C-alpha positions as CSV (number, residue, x, y, z in Angstrom):
1,M,0.0,0.0,0.0
2,T,1.3,3.5,-0.9
3,E,2.1,5.6,2.1
4,P,-0.5,8.5,2.3
5,K,0.8,12.0,1.8
6,R,0.8,14.2,4.9
7,D,-2.0,16.5,3.5
8,Q,-4.2,13.4,3.2
9,L,-4.1,12.9,6.9
10,V,-6.0,16.1,7.7
11,R,-9.6,17.0,7.1
12,P,-10.4,18.2,3.6
13,K,-10.6,21.9,3.0
14,G,-14.0,23.3,3.5
15,T,-15.1,20.8,6.2
16,I,-15.1,20.8,10.0
17,D,-14.6,18.4,12.8
18,V,-17.1,18.9,15.7
19,L,-16.0,17.6,19.1
20,A,-17.3,18.1,22.6
21,P,-18.1,20.6,24.1
22,E,-18.9,22.3,20.8
23,S,-20.8,19.2,19.7
24,D,-23.2,19.6,22.6
25,R,-24.6,22.7,20.9
26,W,-25.1,20.7,17.7
27,R,-26.9,18.0,19.7
28,M,-29.1,20.7,21.3
29,A,-29.9,22.2,17.9
30,H,-30.9,18.8,16.5
31,R,-33.1,18.1,19.5
32,I,-34.8,21.5,19.2
33,F,-35.4,21.0,15.5
34,E,-36.8,17.5,15.9
35,D,-39.0,18.6,18.8
36,L,-40.4,21.5,16.7
37,A,-40.9,19.3,13.7
38,E,-43.0,16.9,15.9
39,R,-45.0,19.8,17.4
40,F,-45.7,21.3,14.0
41,G,-46.7,17.8,12.6
42,Y,-43.8,17.2,10.2
43,G,-42.8,13.6,9.7
44,L,-39.2,12.5,9.3
45,V,-37.9,12.2,5.7
46,L,-34.7,10.4,5.0
47,T,-33.2,10.5,1.5
48,P,-29.9,9.4,0.0
49,M,-26.9,11.7,0.3
50,F,-26.3,11.2,-3.4
51,E,-28.7,11.1,-6.3
52,H,-28.6,10.6,-10.0
53,T,-27.2,13.9,-11.3
54,E,-30.3,14.6,-13.4
55,V,-32.3,15.1,-10.2
56,F,-30.3,18.2,-9.3
57,A,-29.7,19.3,-12.9
58,R,-33.4,19.5,-13.4
59,G,-34.5,20.2,-9.8
60,V,-32.0,23.0,-9.1
61,G,-31.5,24.2,-12.6
62,Q,-28.9,23.8,-15.4
63,D,-28.3,27.6,-15.5
64,T,-27.6,28.0,-11.8
65,E,-24.2,28.5,-10.2
66,V,-24.8,25.4,-8.0
67,V,-25.1,23.1,-11.0
68,E,-22.5,24.8,-13.2
69,K,-19.7,25.2,-10.7
70,Q,-20.5,23.8,-7.2
71,M,-21.8,20.2,-7.4
72,Y,-19.7,17.2,-6.4
73,T,-20.4,15.0,-9.4
74,F,-18.7,11.8,-10.4
75,V,-19.2,8.6,-12.4
76,D,-19.7,5.5,-10.2
77,R,-18.5,2.0,-11.0
78,G,-21.7,1.3,-12.9
79,D,-20.8,4.2,-15.3
80,R,-23.7,6.3,-13.8
81,S,-23.3,10.0,-13.1
82,V,-24.2,10.7,-9.5
83,T,-24.0,13.8,-7.3
84,L,-23.6,14.5,-3.6
85,R,-26.7,16.4,-2.7
86,P,-26.2,20.2,-2.8
87,E,-29.6,20.7,-1.3
88,A,-32.5,18.5,-0.1
89,T,-35.7,19.8,-1.7
90,A,-35.2,18.1,-5.0
91,S,-34.5,14.8,-3.3
92,V,-37.6,15.1,-1.1
93,V,-39.8,15.8,-4.1
94,R,-38.2,13.0,-6.1
95,A,-38.9,10.6,-3.2
96,L,-42.6,11.7,-3.0
97,I,-43.0,11.2,-6.7
98,Q,-41.4,7.8,-6.6
99,S,-43.4,6.7,-3.6
100,G,-46.7,7.5,-5.2
101,I,-47.9,9.5,-2.2
102,S,-50.2,12.3,-3.1
103,G,-52.2,14.9,-1.3
104,R,-51.1,16.9,1.7
105,F,-47.7,15.9,3.1
106,K,-45.5,17.5,5.7
107,G,-41.9,16.3,6.0
108,A,-38.8,17.4,7.9
109,Y,-35.1,16.5,7.2
110,W,-31.7,17.1,8.7
111,G,-28.2,16.3,7.4
112,P,-25.1,17.2,5.4
113,M,-25.1,18.9,2.0
114,F,-22.2,19.4,-0.4
115,R,-21.1,22.3,-2.6
116,Y,-17.7,23.2,-3.9
117,E,-17.4,26.8,-2.7
118,R,-14.7,29.1,-1.5
119,P,-14.6,28.3,2.2
120,Q,-15.3,31.2,4.6
121,K,-17.0,31.9,7.9
122,G,-20.4,30.2,7.8
123,R,-19.9,28.8,4.3
124,M,-18.3,25.4,4.0
125,R,-18.1,22.7,1.3
126,Q,-19.8,20.2,3.6
127,F,-22.5,22.0,5.5
128,Y,-25.5,21.0,7.4
129,Q,-29.2,21.9,6.9
130,G,-32.4,21.2,8.7
131,G,-35.5,21.8,6.6
132,V,-39.2,21.3,6.2
133,E,-41.5,20.8,3.2
134,Y,-45.2,21.5,3.2
135,L,-46.6,19.8,0.1
136,G,-50.0,19.7,-1.4
137,S,-51.3,23.0,-0.1
138,E,-51.6,26.2,-2.1
139,S,-53.0,28.1,0.9
140,P,-51.0,31.2,2.1
141,E,-51.5,29.7,5.6
142,A,-49.0,27.0,4.7
143,D,-46.4,29.7,3.8
144,V,-47.1,31.4,7.2
145,E,-46.6,28.1,9.1
146,V,-43.3,27.3,7.4
147,I,-42.0,30.8,8.0
148,E,-43.0,30.5,11.7
149,F,-41.3,27.2,12.0
150,G,-37.9,28.7,11.0
151,Y,-38.4,31.8,13.2
152,R,-39.3,29.7,16.3
153,F,-36.2,27.5,15.6
154,L,-34.0,30.6,15.7
155,E,-35.7,31.9,18.8
156,E,-35.1,28.7,20.7
157,L,-31.5,28.7,19.6
158,R,-31.1,32.2,20.9
159,V,-30.0,33.8,17.6
160,P,-30.1,37.6,18.3
161,G,-31.4,40.3,16.0
162,V,-33.3,38.0,13.5
163,E,-35.2,39.7,10.7
164,V,-37.5,37.9,8.3
165,H,-36.9,39.4,4.8
166,L,-40.0,38.8,2.8
167,N,-40.9,39.2,-0.9
168,S,-43.2,37.8,-3.6
169,I,-41.9,37.0,-7.1
170,G,-45.4,36.4,-8.4
171,D,-46.8,33.6,-10.6
172,P,-45.3,32.4,-13.9
173,T,-47.5,34.7,-16.0
174,D,-46.5,37.7,-13.8
175,R,-42.8,36.7,-14.2
176,A,-43.0,36.4,-18.0
177,A,-43.9,40.1,-18.3
178,Y,-41.4,41.1,-15.6
179,R,-38.6,39.2,-17.2
180,A,-38.9,41.2,-20.4
181,E,-38.8,44.4,-18.4
182,I,-35.8,43.5,-16.2
183,T,-33.9,42.1,-19.2
184,A,-34.4,45.4,-21.0
185,F,-33.2,47.4,-17.9
186,L,-30.1,45.2,-17.6
187,R,-29.3,45.5,-21.3
188,A,-29.4,49.3,-21.0
189,H,-26.9,49.1,-18.1
190,E,-24.8,46.2,-19.3
191,S,-21.5,48.1,-19.3
192,D,-21.9,48.8,-15.6
193,L,-22.6,45.3,-14.6
194,S,-20.2,42.7,-13.2
195,R,-19.1,39.8,-15.5
196,D,-21.3,37.3,-13.8
197,A,-24.3,39.6,-14.0
198,R,-23.8,40.1,-17.7
199,K,-23.7,36.4,-18.2
200,R,-27.1,36.1,-16.4
201,I,-29.0,38.6,-18.5
202,D,-30.3,36.0,-20.9
203,T,-30.3,32.9,-18.7
204,N,-31.3,34.2,-15.2
205,P,-31.9,38.0,-15.2
206,M,-33.8,38.0,-11.9
207,R,-30.7,36.8,-10.0
208,V,-28.9,40.0,-10.8
209,L,-31.2,41.7,-8.2
210,D,-29.4,40.0,-5.3
211,S,-25.9,40.3,-6.8
212,K,-23.7,42.0,-4.1
213,A,-21.4,43.2,-6.9
214,D,-24.2,45.1,-8.7
215,T,-26.0,46.7,-5.8
216,E,-25.6,50.3,-7.1
217,V,-26.7,49.4,-10.6
218,V,-29.9,47.5,-9.6
219,K,-31.1,50.1,-7.1
220,A,-33.2,51.6,-9.9
221,A,-34.2,48.3,-11.5
222,P,-37.8,47.2,-11.7
223,V,-38.8,44.7,-9.0
224,P,-41.1,41.7,-9.1
225,I,-43.4,42.9,-6.3
226,D,-44.6,45.8,-8.6
227,H,-45.7,43.3,-11.2
228,L,-47.9,40.9,-9.3
229,G,-51.2,39.7,-10.7
230,A,-54.3,39.9,-8.5
231,A,-54.0,36.3,-7.2
232,A,-50.3,36.6,-6.2
233,K,-50.9,40.0,-4.7
234,E,-53.8,38.6,-2.5
235,H,-51.7,35.6,-1.5
236,F,-48.9,37.9,-0.4
237,E,-51.1,40.2,1.6
238,T,-52.6,37.2,3.4
239,V,-49.1,35.9,4.2
240,K,-48.1,39.3,5.7
241,A,-51.3,39.5,7.7
242,G,-50.7,35.9,9.1
243,L,-47.2,36.9,10.3
244,E,-48.6,39.9,12.0
245,V,-51.1,37.8,13.9
246,L,-48.3,35.6,15.1
247,N,-46.1,38.6,16.1
248,I,-43.4,37.6,13.7
249,P,-41.6,40.8,12.5
250,Y,-40.8,41.0,8.8
251,V,-39.3,43.4,6.4
252,V,-40.5,43.5,2.8
253,D,-37.3,43.2,0.7
254,D,-38.2,43.9,-2.9
255,K,-34.8,42.8,-4.2
256,L,-35.0,39.3,-2.6
257,V,-35.5,36.7,-5.4
258,R,-35.1,33.1,-6.4
259,G,-33.6,32.5,-9.8
260,L,-35.2,29.1,-10.5
261,D,-38.3,28.9,-12.7
262,Y,-40.2,26.6,-10.4
263,Y,-40.3,29.2,-7.6
264,N,-43.3,31.4,-7.3
265,R,-45.1,33.8,-5.0
266,T,-43.6,33.9,-1.4
267,V,-39.8,33.9,-0.9
268,W,-38.0,34.8,2.4
269,E,-34.8,34.7,4.3
270,Y,-33.9,34.9,8.0
271,I,-31.2,37.5,8.5
272,A,-29.1,37.5,11.6
273,T,-28.3,41.2,11.8
274,Q,-25.7,40.8,14.6
275,F,-23.8,38.0,12.8
276,D,-20.4,39.2,11.6
277,A,-19.9,37.3,8.4
278,A,-20.0,37.9,4.7
279,H,-23.3,36.1,4.5
280,S,-25.8,36.9,7.3
281,A,-28.7,34.8,6.1
282,V,-29.1,31.8,8.4
283,G,-32.0,30.2,6.5
284,G,-34.6,30.8,3.9
285,G,-37.4,29.4,1.8
286,G,-40.1,29.9,-0.7
287,R,-43.0,28.5,-2.6
288,Y,-42.1,26.1,-5.4
289,D,-45.3,25.0,-7.1
290,G,-43.6,24.1,-10.3
291,L,-41.0,21.6,-9.0
292,F,-43.1,18.4,-9.0
293,E,-43.9,18.8,-12.7
294,I,-40.2,19.6,-13.6
295,L,-39.2,16.3,-11.9
296,G,-41.9,14.3,-13.8
297,G,-44.7,14.4,-11.2
298,T,-48.2,15.8,-11.3
299,P,-48.5,19.5,-10.6
300,T,-48.4,19.9,-6.8
301,P,-48.3,23.1,-4.7
302,A,-45.4,23.2,-2.2
303,V,-43.6,25.5,0.1
304,G,-40.5,24.8,2.3
305,L,-37.4,26.1,4.0
306,A,-33.8,25.2,4.7
307,M,-31.9,26.3,7.8
308,G,-28.1,26.6,7.8
309,I,-27.1,24.8,11.0
310,D,-23.4,25.7,10.8
311,R,-24.1,29.4,10.4
312,I,-26.9,29.4,13.0
313,L,-24.6,28.0,15.7
314,L,-22.0,30.6,14.8
315,A,-24.6,33.3,15.3
316,S,-26.2,31.7,18.4
317,D,-25.8,33.0,22.0
318,I,-26.0,29.5,23.5
319,P,-22.8,29.1,25.6
320,L,-20.3,26.3,25.2
321,D,-20.6,25.4,28.9
322,V,-24.1,24.0,28.8
323,P,-24.5,21.0,31.1
324,S,-23.9,17.7,29.4
325,L,-24.8,15.5,32.3
326,D,-27.6,15.6,34.9
327,V,-25.8,13.3,37.3
328,F,-22.2,12.1,37.9
329,V,-22.1,9.1,40.3
330,V,-19.2,9.3,42.7
331,V,-18.2,5.9,44.3
332,V,-16.8,6.3,47.8
333,D,-16.8,2.7,48.8
334,E,-15.4,0.4,46.1
335,S,-17.3,-2.6,47.4
336,L,-20.5,-0.7,46.2
337,R,-19.3,-0.3,42.6
338,S,-21.7,-2.9,41.2
339,E,-24.6,-1.2,43.0
340,A,-23.5,2.2,41.7
341,R,-23.3,0.8,38.2
342,L,-26.8,-0.6,38.5
343,L,-28.0,2.8,39.8
344,V,-26.4,4.4,36.7
345,S,-28.3,2.0,34.4
346,E,-31.6,2.6,36.1
347,L,-31.2,6.4,35.9
348,R,-30.4,6.1,32.2
349,S,-33.5,4.0,31.7
350,G,-35.5,6.8,33.3
351,G,-34.2,9.3,30.8
352,I,-31.5,10.9,33.0
353,R,-28.1,11.8,31.6
354,V,-25.7,10.1,33.9
355,D,-22.2,8.7,34.0
356,M,-19.5,7.5,36.4
357,S,-15.8,6.7,36.3
358,D,-14.9,3.3,34.9
359,V,-11.9,2.8,37.2
360,Q,-11.1,3.2,40.9
361,R,-10.2,6.9,41.6
362,S,-10.1,9.1,44.6
363,V,-13.3,11.0,45.6
364,K,-11.6,14.3,44.8
365,A,-10.6,13.1,41.3
366,Q,-14.2,11.9,40.7
367,F,-15.6,15.3,41.7
368,K,-13.1,16.9,39.3
369,E,-14.3,14.7,36.5
370,A,-17.9,15.6,37.3
371,D,-17.0,19.3,36.9
372,R,-15.0,18.6,33.7
373,R,-18.0,16.7,32.3
374,R,-20.2,19.7,33.1
375,S,-22.6,17.7,35.3
376,I,-25.4,19.4,37.1
377,S,-25.1,17.3,40.2
378,A,-23.0,14.6,41.8
379,V,-24.6,11.6,43.6
380,V,-22.3,10.0,46.2
381,V,-22.6,6.3,46.8
382,G,-21.0,5.5,50.2
383,D,-21.9,4.3,53.7
384,E,-25.4,5.8,53.5
385,W,-26.2,3.3,50.7
386,N,-26.9,0.7,53.4
387,Q,-29.8,2.9,54.7
388,D,-31.0,3.1,51.1
389,N,-29.8,6.7,50.8
390,V,-27.3,8.7,48.6
391,T,-25.9,12.2,49.0
392,I,-26.8,14.5,46.1
393,R,-24.8,17.7,45.6
394,D,-25.7,20.7,43.4
395,L,-22.3,21.3,41.7
396,A,-23.1,24.9,41.0
397,T,-24.1,25.9,44.6
398,G,-22.5,23.2,46.7
399,E,-25.7,22.5,48.4
400,Q,-26.4,18.9,49.2
401,S,-29.1,16.6,50.5
402,L,-29.6,13.1,51.7
403,I,-32.3,11.4,49.6
404,G,-33.3,7.9,48.4
405,P,-32.1,6.7,45.0
406,K,-35.6,6.8,43.7
407,E,-35.9,10.5,44.6
408,I,-33.1,11.6,42.3
409,A,-35.3,12.3,39.3
410,Q,-37.7,14.5,41.4
411,W,-34.7,16.3,42.9
412,L,-33.4,17.2,39.5
413,K,-36.9,18.3,38.4
414,N,-37.3,20.6,41.4
415,R,-33.9,22.3,41.2
């Protein structure tokens, strides 16, 4: 076997290693997301981390930067072109079409995505997303619910200064007329545009509106929200009213767009205004009523979002020293180690986070380990065990009590 090069023994560029205690925040984020998904009625969706390339070429769009420059695509041993998923919506829709499921469907997913980008703070080549898809409903109430889901997720993860930037890009008929107008505007200002913007005039002119390199040029550009038909306008007004009822603050951002043809009507992003990074959006979504048909299914209304977990945790105020254990069991009398181990097992079965040292150590060393493991309390198994008691100590205050082993759960609940 050839000896590996030194640079092959480190993680690939654009990826991260997540270890404790940082991984405790990831675990917390996952739990919050899954809990919200259950409360909102979204079932778990698991799809492959790679798909036939055509799923993303059609589902994301041939003319997008993602497909043109960023996808990890390769030919497998069966001479098939496959791609690591750059996003999950196309995969979820493909799965629904293949399953034959129809009608109203609410699904949630979580996992890694892959894009070959220039790594920077909050933007990696392997990144993690949690998302939800509300399929089979054309009601603006579905849009409101999905927007609320993302906002509540950011609330629970203590991301400060979140703004919902909201827009409507109208229906396909609205966009056809708007496309002609924005194309004419860009042609008239072509010499002032960036190279990438000039390339998009014919293929994806709407995307020039959110080009950071062309901000000054597009200030005077026509915007989709001024070209909405009656149905799209009513839909957007209902979405705004629904957010106001739920006390979710929003800002109408008329330059916020999606460049893919299957998007329509509502689009939004969650902006972390206090996040110091080149890209302050920590998630976003939109209505994509045209995607099912593009991927070979029957026309189906749909709306969804994707939340950038890496970026959210960088922006979050959740501290690194959150408790990782409820109880650390300290063994004073080694003859009681088997009893202590049984106590640990019973507490774990009761849903309590608990651990103990696996070797004989001094009491002082065990308490140090309890602190290092960021345990809320320590339970001492010693002489009092013979009276069916243990000493439990609050490691933050130093206060301790003599209680029965079966009272530990209630003691934790009452603290």
